[in-house]
GUDRENMAR-772984 format. One record per atom (N, C-alpha, C): residue number from 1; residue in one letter; y, x, z. Coordinates in steps of 0.1 Angstrom, whole numbers. Each point is the difference from the previous one (the first is absolute). Layout:
BEGIN
<pt num="NUM" residuo="a" v="Y" u="X" w="Z"/>
...
This chain:
BEGIN
<pt num="1" residuo="m" v="736" u="551" w="397"/>
<pt num="1" residuo="m" v="-10" u="8" w="-7"/>
<pt num="1" residuo="m" v="-14" u="-3" w="4"/>
<pt num="2" residuo="s" v="-2" u="0" w="13"/>
<pt num="2" residuo="s" v="-13" u="-3" w="6"/>
<pt num="2" residuo="s" v="-6" u="-13" w="-5"/>
<pt num="3" residuo="q" v="9" u="-10" w="0"/>
<pt num="3" residuo="q" v="-4" u="-14" w="-4"/>
<pt num="3" residuo="q" v="-5" u="0" w="-15"/>
<pt num="4" residuo="n" v="7" u="7" w="-8"/>
<pt num="4" residuo="n" v="-3" u="1" w="-14"/>
<pt num="4" residuo="n" v="-14" u="7" w="-2"/>
<pt num="5" residuo="l" v="-2" u="11" w="8"/>
<pt num="5" residuo="l" v="-13" u="7" w="-1"/>
<pt num="5" residuo="l" v="-12" u="-9" w="5"/>
<pt num="6" residuo="t" v="3" u="-8" w="10"/>
<pt num="6" residuo="t" v="-10" u="-9" w="5"/>
<pt num="6" residuo="t" v="-4" u="-11" w="-10"/>
<pt num="7" residuo="h" v="11" u="-5" w="-7"/>
<pt num="7" residuo="h" v="-2" u="-10" w="-11"/>
<pt num="7" residuo="h" v="-8" u="6" w="-11"/>
<pt num="8" residuo="q" v="3" u="12" w="-4"/>
<pt num="8" residuo="q" v="-8" u="7" w="-11"/>
<pt num="8" residuo="q" v="-14" u="2" w="4"/>
<pt num="9" residuo="q" v="-3" u="4" w="13"/>
<pt num="9" residuo="q" v="-14" u="1" w="4"/>
<pt num="9" residuo="q" v="-7" u="-13" w="0"/>
<pt num="10" residuo="s" v="7" u="-11" w="4"/>
<pt num="10" residuo="s" v="-6" u="-13" w="0"/>
<pt num="10" residuo="s" v="-4" u="-4" w="-14"/>
<pt num="11" residuo="k" v="9" u="2" w="-10"/>
<pt num="11" residuo="k" v="-3" u="-4" w="-14"/>
<pt num="11" residuo="k" v="-11" u="9" w="-5"/>
<pt num="12" residuo="r" v="0" u="13" w="4"/>
<pt num="12" residuo="r" v="-11" u="8" w="-5"/>
<pt num="12" residuo="r" v="-14" u="-5" w="5"/>
<pt num="13" residuo="a" v="0" u="-4" w="13"/>
<pt num="13" residuo="a" v="-13" u="-5" w="5"/>
<pt num="13" residuo="a" v="-4" u="-13" w="-7"/>
<pt num="14" residuo="e" v="10" u="-8" w="-3"/>
<pt num="14" residuo="e" v="-4" u="-13" w="-8"/>
<pt num="14" residuo="e" v="-5" u="4" w="-13"/>
<pt num="15" residuo="l" v="6" u="9" w="-7"/>
<pt num="15" residuo="l" v="-5" u="4" w="-13"/>
<pt num="15" residuo="l" v="-14" u="6" w="1"/>
<pt num="16" residuo="q" v="-3" u="8" w="10"/>
<pt num="16" residuo="q" v="-13" u="6" w="2"/>
<pt num="16" residuo="q" v="-10" u="-11" w="2"/>
<pt num="17" residuo="d" v="3" u="-11" w="7"/>
<pt num="17" residuo="d" v="-9" u="-11" w="2"/>
<pt num="17" residuo="d" v="-3" u="-6" w="-14"/>
<pt num="18" residuo="w" v="10" u="-2" w="-8"/>
<pt num="18" residuo="w" v="-2" u="-6" w="-13"/>
<pt num="18" residuo="w" v="-8" u="9" w="-9"/>
<pt num="19" residuo="l" v="2" u="13" w="1"/>
<pt num="19" residuo="l" v="-8" u="10" w="-8"/>
<pt num="19" residuo="l" v="-14" u="-1" w="4"/>
<pt num="20" residuo="r" v="-3" u="0" w="13"/>
<pt num="20" residuo="r" v="-14" u="-1" w="4"/>
<pt num="20" residuo="r" v="-7" u="-13" w="-5"/>
<pt num="21" residuo="f" v="8" u="-11" w="1"/>
<pt num="21" residuo="f" v="-5" u="-13" w="-5"/>
<pt num="21" residuo="f" v="-3" u="0" w="-15"/>
<pt num="22" residuo="v" v="9" u="5" w="-8"/>
<pt num="22" residuo="v" v="-2" u="0" w="-14"/>
<pt num="22" residuo="v" v="-11" u="9" w="-4"/>
<pt num="23" residuo="r" v="-1" u="12" w="6"/>
<pt num="23" residuo="r" v="-11" u="9" w="-3"/>
<pt num="23" residuo="r" v="-13" u="-6" w="4"/>
<pt num="24" residuo="g" v="-1" u="-7" w="11"/>
<pt num="24" residuo="g" v="-12" u="-5" w="5"/>
<pt num="24" residuo="g" v="-5" u="-13" w="-7"/>
<pt num="25" residuo="e" v="10" u="-7" w="-6"/>
<pt num="25" residuo="e" v="-3" u="-13" w="-6"/>
<pt num="25" residuo="e" v="1" u="1" w="-16"/>
<pt num="26" residuo="s" v="4" u="11" w="-5"/>
<pt num="26" residuo="s" v="3" u="1" w="-14"/>
<pt num="26" residuo="s" v="-12" u="-4" w="-9"/>
<pt num="27" residuo="h" v="-12" u="2" w="4"/>
<pt num="27" residuo="h" v="-12" u="-4" w="-8"/>
<pt num="27" residuo="h" v="0" u="-15" w="-1"/>
<pt num="28" residuo="i" v="4" u="-8" w="10"/>
<pt num="28" residuo="i" v="0" u="-14" w="-1"/>
<pt num="28" residuo="i" v="13" u="-5" w="-7"/>
<pt num="29" residuo="l" v="11" u="5" w="4"/>
<pt num="29" residuo="l" v="13" u="-4" w="-6"/>
<pt num="29" residuo="l" v="1" u="3" w="-15"/>
<pt num="30" residuo="r" v="-6" u="10" w="-4"/>
<pt num="30" residuo="r" v="0" u="3" w="-15"/>
<pt num="30" residuo="r" v="-7" u="-11" w="-8"/>
<pt num="31" residuo="e" v="-11" u="-5" w="5"/>
<pt num="31" residuo="e" v="-7" u="-11" w="-7"/>
<pt num="31" residuo="e" v="5" u="-14" w="4"/>
<pt num="32" residuo="h" v="6" u="-2" w="12"/>
<pt num="32" residuo="h" v="4" u="-13" w="5"/>
<pt num="32" residuo="h" v="13" u="1" w="7"/>
<pt num="33" residuo="p" v="11" u="2" w="-7"/>
<pt num="33" residuo="p" v="13" u="2" w="6"/>
<pt num="33" residuo="p" v="5" u="-12" w="8"/>
<pt num="34" residuo="a" v="-5" u="-12" w="-3"/>
<pt num="34" residuo="a" v="3" u="-12" w="7"/>
<pt num="34" residuo="a" v="-5" u="1" w="15"/>
<pt num="35" residuo="l" v="-9" u="9" w="3"/>
<pt num="35" residuo="l" v="-5" u="1" w="14"/>
<pt num="35" residuo="l" v="9" u="9" w="9"/>
<pt num="36" residuo="l" v="12" u="4" w="-5"/>
<pt num="36" residuo="l" v="8" u="8" w="8"/>
<pt num="36" residuo="l" v="3" u="-5" w="14"/>
<pt num="37" residuo="f" v="4" u="-13" w="1"/>
<pt num="37" residuo="f" v="4" u="-5" w="13"/>
<pt num="37" residuo="f" v="-13" u="-2" w="9"/>
<pt num="38" residuo="q" v="-11" u="-4" w="-6"/>
<pt num="38" residuo="q" v="-12" u="-1" w="7"/>
<pt num="38" residuo="q" v="-5" u="13" w="6"/>
<pt num="39" residuo="q" v="0" u="10" w="-9"/>
<pt num="39" residuo="q" v="-4" u="13" w="5"/>
<pt num="39" residuo="q" v="9" u="6" w="10"/>
<pt num="40" residuo="a" v="13" u="-2" w="-1"/>
<pt num="40" residuo="a" v="10" u="5" w="9"/>
<pt num="40" residuo="a" v="-2" u="-7" w="14"/>
<pt num="41" residuo="a" v="-2" u="-13" w="-1"/>
<pt num="41" residuo="a" v="-2" u="-8" w="12"/>
<pt num="41" residuo="a" v="-12" u="4" w="8"/>
<pt num="42" residuo="n" v="-10" u="6" w="-7"/>
<pt num="42" residuo="n" v="-12" u="4" w="7"/>
<pt num="42" residuo="n" v="0" u="14" w="5"/>
<pt num="43" residuo="q" v="11" u="6" w="-1"/>
<pt num="43" residuo="q" v="2" u="14" w="6"/>
<pt num="43" residuo="q" v="2" u="-2" w="15"/>
<pt num="44" residuo="a" v="0" u="12" w="7"/>
<pt num="44" residuo="a" v="2" u="0" w="15"/>
<pt num="44" residuo="a" v="13" u="-7" w="3"/>
<pt num="45" residuo="d" v="0" u="-8" w="10"/>
<pt num="45" residuo="d" v="12" u="-8" w="3"/>
<pt num="45" residuo="d" v="13" u="8" w="2"/>
<pt num="46" residuo="d" v="-1" u="13" w="4"/>
<pt num="46" residuo="d" v="12" u="8" w="3"/>
<pt num="46" residuo="d" v="5" u="8" w="-12"/>
<pt num="47" residuo="t" v="-6" u="-3" w="-12"/>
<pt num="47" residuo="t" v="5" u="7" w="-12"/>
<pt num="47" residuo="t" v="11" u="-8" w="-7"/>
<pt num="48" residuo="v" v="8" u="7" w="-8"/>
<pt num="48" residuo="v" v="11" u="-7" w="-7"/>
<pt num="48" residuo="v" v="-5" u="-9" w="-10"/>
<pt num="49" residuo="p" v="-11" u="3" w="-8"/>
<pt num="49" residuo="p" v="-5" u="-10" w="-10"/>
<pt num="49" residuo="p" v="-4" u="-13" w="6"/>
<pt num="50" residuo="a" v="-7" u="1" w="12"/>
<pt num="50" residuo="a" v="-4" u="-12" w="6"/>
<pt num="50" residuo="a" v="11" u="-9" w="5"/>
<pt num="51" residuo="s" v="10" u="7" w="6"/>
<pt num="51" residuo="s" v="12" u="-8" w="5"/>
<pt num="51" residuo="s" v="8" u="-6" w="-11"/>
<pt num="52" residuo="m" v="1" u="7" w="-11"/>
<pt num="52" residuo="m" v="8" u="-5" w="-12"/>
<pt num="52" residuo="m" v="-8" u="-12" w="-6"/>
<pt num="53" residuo="a" v="-13" u="1" w="0"/>
<pt num="53" residuo="a" v="-8" u="-11" w="-6"/>
<pt num="53" residuo="a" v="1" u="-12" w="9"/>
<pt num="54" residuo="r" v="0" u="2" w="13"/>
<pt num="54" residuo="r" v="2" u="-12" w="10"/>
<pt num="54" residuo="r" v="14" u="-6" w="-2"/>
<pt num="55" residuo="r" v="10" u="9" w="-1"/>
<pt num="55" residuo="r" v="14" u="-5" w="-2"/>
<pt num="55" residuo="r" v="1" u="-8" w="-13"/>
<pt num="56" residuo="g" v="-6" u="6" w="-10"/>
<pt num="56" residuo="g" v="1" u="-7" w="-13"/>
<pt num="56" residuo="g" v="-7" u="-14" w="0"/>
<pt num="57" residuo="s" v="-11" u="0" w="7"/>
<pt num="57" residuo="s" v="-8" u="-12" w="2"/>
<pt num="57" residuo="s" v="8" u="-11" w="7"/>
<pt num="58" residuo="k" v="7" u="4" w="10"/>
<pt num="58" residuo="k" v="8" u="-10" w="8"/>
<pt num="58" residuo="k" v="12" u="-5" w="-8"/>
<pt num="59" residuo="k" v="5" u="8" w="-9"/>
<pt num="59" residuo="k" v="11" u="-4" w="-9"/>
<pt num="59" residuo="k" v="-5" u="-8" w="-12"/>
<pt num="60" residuo="g" v="-13" u="-1" w="-2"/>
<pt num="60" residuo="g" v="-5" u="-7" w="-11"/>
<pt num="60" residuo="g" v="0" u="9" w="-13"/>
<pt num="61" residuo="a" v="2" u="13" w="1"/>
<pt num="61" residuo="a" v="0" u="9" w="-11"/>
<pt num="61" residuo="a" v="-14" u="0" w="-7"/>
<pt num="62" residuo="n" v="-10" u="-1" w="7"/>
<pt num="62" residuo="n" v="-14" u="0" w="-5"/>
<pt num="62" residuo="n" v="-5" u="-14" w="1"/>
<pt num="63" residuo="s" v="-1" u="-7" w="-11"/>
<pt num="63" residuo="s" v="-4" u="-13" w="0"/>
<pt num="63" residuo="s" v="-15" u="-2" w="1"/>
<pt num="64" residuo="a" v="-8" u="11" w="-4"/>
<pt num="64" residuo="a" v="-14" u="-1" w="1"/>
<pt num="64" residuo="a" v="-4" u="2" w="15"/>
<pt num="65" residuo="r" v="-10" u="-8" w="4"/>
<pt num="65" residuo="r" v="-6" u="1" w="13"/>
<pt num="65" residuo="r" v="-8" u="13" w="1"/>
<pt num="66" residuo="a" v="2" u="8" w="10"/>
<pt num="66" residuo="a" v="-8" u="12" w="1"/>
<pt num="66" residuo="a" v="-10" u="-1" w="11"/>
<pt num="67" residuo="f" v="-11" u="7" w="-1"/>
<pt num="67" residuo="f" v="-10" u="1" w="10"/>
<pt num="67" residuo="f" v="3" u="13" w="8"/>
<pt num="68" residuo="v" v="2" u="-2" w="13"/>
<pt num="68" residuo="v" v="4" u="11" w="8"/>
<pt num="68" residuo="v" v="-10" u="2" w="11"/>
<pt num="69" residuo="w" v="-6" u="12" w="1"/>
<pt num="69" residuo="w" v="-10" u="2" w="11"/>
<pt num="69" residuo="w" v="8" u="2" w="12"/>
<pt num="70" residuo="r" v="-4" u="-7" w="11"/>
<pt num="70" residuo="r" v="6" u="2" w="13"/>
<pt num="70" residuo="r" v="-7" u="12" w="6"/>
<pt num="71" residuo="k" v="8" u="10" w="3"/>
<pt num="71" residuo="k" v="-5" u="12" w="5"/>
<pt num="71" residuo="k" v="-2" u="0" w="15"/>
<pt num="72" residuo="t" v="-12" u="-1" w="5"/>
<pt num="72" residuo="t" v="-3" u="0" w="15"/>
<pt num="72" residuo="t" v="-11" u="9" w="3"/>
<pt num="73" residuo="a" v="0" u="5" w="12"/>
<pt num="73" residuo="a" v="-11" u="9" w="4"/>
<pt num="73" residuo="a" v="-12" u="-8" w="5"/>
<pt num="74" residuo="v" v="-11" u="4" w="-6"/>
<pt num="74" residuo="v" v="-13" u="-7" w="4"/>
<pt num="74" residuo="v" v="-11" u="11" w="0"/>
<pt num="75" residuo="g" v="-9" u="-1" w="9"/>
<pt num="75" residuo="g" v="-11" u="10" w="1"/>
<pt num="75" residuo="g" v="-7" u="3" w="-13"/>
<pt num="76" residuo="c" v="-2" u="-9" w="-9"/>
<pt num="76" residuo="c" v="-7" u="3" w="-12"/>
<pt num="76" residuo="c" v="9" u="5" w="-11"/>
<pt num="77" residuo="g" v="13" u="0" w="2"/>
<pt num="77" residuo="g" v="9" u="6" w="-10"/>
<pt num="77" residuo="g" v="4" u="-10" w="-10"/>
<pt num="78" residuo="m" v="-4" u="-13" w="1"/>
<pt num="78" residuo="m" v="3" u="-10" w="-10"/>
<pt num="78" residuo="m" v="11" u="-9" w="6"/>
<pt num="79" residuo="p" v="9" u="-5" w="-8"/>
<pt num="79" residuo="p" v="11" u="-9" w="5"/>
<pt num="79" residuo="p" v="-7" u="-12" w="7"/>
<pt num="80" residuo="d" v="4" u="-4" w="12"/>
<pt num="80" residuo="d" v="-6" u="-11" w="6"/>
<pt num="80" residuo="d" v="7" u="-13" w="-4"/>
<pt num="81" residuo="d" v="11" u="1" w="-6"/>
<pt num="81" residuo="d" v="8" u="-12" w="-3"/>
<pt num="81" residuo="d" v="7" u="2" w="-14"/>
<pt num="82" residuo="s" v="-7" u="-3" w="-10"/>
<pt num="82" residuo="s" v="5" u="2" w="-14"/>
<pt num="82" residuo="s" v="4" u="-14" w="-5"/>
<pt num="83" residuo="r" v="13" u="-2" w="-1"/>
<pt num="83" residuo="r" v="5" u="-14" w="-4"/>
<pt num="83" residuo="r" v="8" u="2" w="-12"/>
<pt num="84" residuo="i" v="1" u="-11" w="-8"/>
<pt num="84" residuo="i" v="9" u="-1" w="-11"/>
<pt num="84" residuo="i" v="14" u="-3" w="5"/>
<pt num="85" residuo="t" v="10" u="8" w="-4"/>
<pt num="85" residuo="t" v="13" u="-4" w="4"/>
<pt num="85" residuo="t" v="9" u="-4" w="-11"/>
């Protein structure tokens, strides 16, 4: 029973990540749905949308090349290493 509850909580957390992503990016995705993978890949690395975008990219699910900001800490607040991946 405890294992089932843990699984449900995990799934709930994943869905909450997706909900935050969709709510935060809906203004872009409504006009440009093809940017789904790119916008997901640019989320914080520890989010479900970002990990799913990376996983899909490795499997070739997203044939378009995406621009991904490399998130690093720098004094000025700008990414110090922004590369095309």
